[in-house]
C-alpha positions in Angstrom: 250.9 72.0 -10.0 254.3 73.9 -10.0 257.0 72.4 -11.8 260.7 73.1 -11.6 262.5 74.8 -14.5 263.5 72.7 -17.4 266.4 74.6 -18.5 268.4 75.0 -15.4 269.5 72.2 -12.9 268.6 73.3 -9.3 269.6 70.7 -6.6 269.5 70.9 -2.8 272.9 69.0 -2.9 276.4 70.7 -3.0 277.0 68.8 -6.2 275.2 67.4 -9.5 275.6 63.4 -10.0 276.9 63.0 -13.5 278.2 66.4 -13.8 281.1 68.5 -12.8 281.4 72.0 -11.8 283.6 73.9 -14.0 282.8 77.4 -12.5 281.4 78.7 -9.4 279.9 82.3 -9.9 278.4 82.7 -6.3 275.5 83.3 -4.5 272.1 83.8 -6.4 268.6 84.3 -4.6 264.9 84.5 -5.6 262.9 86.9 -3.0 259.2 87.4 -2.7 257.0 89.0 -0.2 253.4 88.3 0.1 250.3 89.6 2.1 247.7 86.9 3.0 245.1 89.3 2.3 241.8 90.0 4.4 239.8 87.6 2.3 242.2 84.6 3.2 242.6 85.7 6.7 239.0 85.3 7.2 238.3 82.1 5.5 241.5 80.8 7.1 240.4 82.1 10.3 237.0 79.9 10.1 238.9 77.1 9.0 241.3 77.3 12.1 238.4 76.7 14.4 237.6 73.3 13.0 241.3 72.4 12.9 243.3 70.5 10.4 245.0 72.0 7.1 244.5 75.5 6.1 244.3 74.9 2.4 244.5 78.5 1.4 247.6 79.2 3.4 249.2 75.9 1.9 248.4 77.0 -1.8 249.6 80.7 -1.1 252.8 79.2 0.2 253.2 76.8 -2.6 252.7 79.5 -5.1 255.2 81.9 -3.4 258.0 79.2 -3.1 257.6 78.6 -6.8 257.8 82.2 -7.7 260.9 82.5 -5.5 262.6 79.6 -7.3 261.4 81.2 -10.7 263.1 84.3 -9.8 266.3 82.5 -8.4 266.5 80.8 -11.7 266.2 84.2 -13.5 269.0 85.7 -11.3 271.2 82.7 -11.7 270.7 82.9 -15.6 271.5 86.8 -15.8 275.0 85.8 -13.9 275.8 83.1 -16.5 274.8 79.9 -14.5 273.3 76.8 -15.9 272.7 75.3 -12.5 272.2 76.2 -8.8 273.6 73.9 -6.0 272.9 73.9 -2.6 269.1 75.4 -2.9 267.3 76.3 0.0 264.3 78.4 1.4 264.1 80.8 4.3 261.0 82.0 5.6 260.1 85.0 7.7 257.0 87.0 9.1 257.1 90.8 8.4 254.5 92.5 10.8 251.6 90.1 11.1 250.2 89.9 7.7 253.3 89.5 5.3 255.6 86.7 4.6 259.0 86.7 3.1 260.3 83.6 1.2 263.8 83.6 0.1 265.3 80.8 -2.2 268.7 80.9 -2.3 271.8 78.6 -3.5 275.1 78.9 -5.4 275.1 79.8 -8.7 277.5 77.5 -11.0 278.4 76.3 -14.5 278.2 72.5 -15.0 279.1 70.1 -17.8 278.3 66.5 -18.0 281.2 64.3 -16.6 282.9 62.3 -19.8 281.4 58.6 -19.9 278.6 59.6 -17.1 275.3 58.1 -18.3 272.8 60.7 -18.9 268.9 60.7 -18.0 266.7 59.7 -21.0 264.0 62.1 -21.8 261.0 61.2 -23.5 260.1 64.6 -25.1 
């Protein structure tokens, strides 16, 4: 449902195969704080009685992680980066109804390695 950005490379690795880092800019991040909301809490409460996945929370967290990645991408771009390496997430609870989601990594400028094969795009 949520696709990664196509105009910036985001990887969880400390390097990007086929590219070399020509400049390290520094830490970049995207942060979002979401409330689960009363309606979702009630529906999720009923679902938790039966056990299994609570789809309302799964969708909320997926949407929130996507938004955090979008914000990370925007921040990295504003710093002059064209890629982010070592991307990771951190999540914490604030009070009992809010969740903080942080996407972070290292903003870098990369260029293709000379002679390295490049992926084919069918666009």
